C-alpha positions in Angstrom: -3.7 -9.4 18.7 -6.7 -7.4 17.4 -9.2 -8.7 14.8 -9.4 -7.4 11.3 -12.0 -7.1 8.5 -10.9 -7.2 4.9 -12.4 -5.5 1.8 -11.1 -6.2 -1.6 -10.3 -3.3 -3.9 -8.8 -5.4 -6.8 -8.7 -9.1 -7.4 -7.1 -10.2 -10.7 -5.1 -13.4 -9.9 -2.5 -14.4 -11.0 -1.5 -10.7 -11.4 -2.6 -8.6 -8.4 -4.8 -8.6 -5.4 -5.3 -5.7 -3.0 -7.5 -5.1 0.0 -8.2 -2.9 2.9 -7.8 -4.3 6.4 -9.6 -2.5 9.1 -7.8 -3.0 12.4 -8.3 -1.5 15.9 -5.0 0.3 15.3 -6.0 1.8 11.9 -6.4 1.0 8.3 -3.9 -1.0 6.3 -3.7 -1.5 2.5 -2.3 -4.9 1.5 -1.0 -5.4 -2.0 -0.1 -8.9 -3.4 1.3 -8.5 -6.9 3.2 -10.5 -9.5 6.7 -9.1 -10.4 5.3 -8.3 -13.9 2.9 -5.7 -12.5 4.3 -2.2 -12.3 2.9 0.8 -10.5 2.1 2.4 -13.9 0.2 -0.6 -15.2 -3.6 -0.1 -15.7 -4.3 -3.2 -13.5 -2.5 -1.4 -10.6 -4.7 1.7 -11.0 -7.1 0.9 -8.1 -4.0 0.7 -5.7 -2.5 3.9 -7.1 -5.9 5.6 -6.7 -6.2 4.4 -3.1 -2.8 5.9 -2.2 -2.8 9.0 -4.3 -5.1 11.1 -2.2 -4.3 9.8 1.3 -1.3 10.2 3.5 0.3 6.8 3.9 3.3 5.1 5.2 5.1 2.0 3.7 5.2 -0.6 6.5 6.7 -3.8 5.0 7.4 -5.7 1.9 8.6 -9.2 1.1 8.9 -11.4 -2.0 7.4 -14.9 -1.6 7.3 -18.0 -3.8 3.8 -18.6 -5.1 3.2 -21.0 -7.9 -0.3 -19.6 -8.5 1.1 -16.1 -9.4 2.8 -15.1 -12.7 6.5 -15.9 -12.6 5.8 -18.1 -9.6 6.4 -15.4 -7.0 4.7 -12.4 -5.6 5.5 -9.2 -3.6 3.4 -8.6 -0.5 3.4 -4.9 0.6 1.6 -3.3 3.4 0.8 0.4 3.8 -0.6 2.2 6.8 -3.2 4.7 5.5 -4.1 7.7 7.7 -7.6 9.1 7.9 -6.0 12.6 8.5 -2.5 13.8 7.9 -0.4 12.8 10.9 2.0 15.7 10.4 5.6 15.4 11.3 4.9 12.8 14.0 5.2 10.0 11.3 7.6 9.8 8.3 5.1 9.2 5.5 4.1 10.1 1.9 2.1 13.3 2.5 -0.6 14.3 0.1 -0.4 17.8 1.5 3.2 18.2 0.3 2.6 16.7 -3.2 5.3 14.1 -2.6 5.3 10.7 -4.3 4.4 7.5 -2.4 7.0 6.4 0.0 8.8 3.0 -0.5 11.0 3.3 2.5 10.9 4.6 6.0 13.5 7.2 5.1 11.0 9.3 3.0 10.3 12.9 4.0 7.3 14.3 5.7 7.8 17.8 4.2 4.9 20.1 4.0 3.1 18.5 7.0 1.6 20.9 9.5 
């Protein structure tokens, strides 16, 4: 297993924490958020901005019990973020196509060259 280095992009416990993880395999955006935080909330803005202009792929998501978070649970989500558009090789949310962020592996890679 390769090592990783983390860089925080938002840290507002008990609402949301998000960070970049640099891996040998690529860059991952991790998001740990309370169920009360929606994608259109101002507190989510740093995450939305990190995904808006970069091709990315939803990797995994799970809900966990966490008594330190609002409502005593949190959703952990991981996104693979590409340095350059991978084209049709990967199903992903493509910034070149103007599509919305993908929440499932079934999203389209339309518009990728």
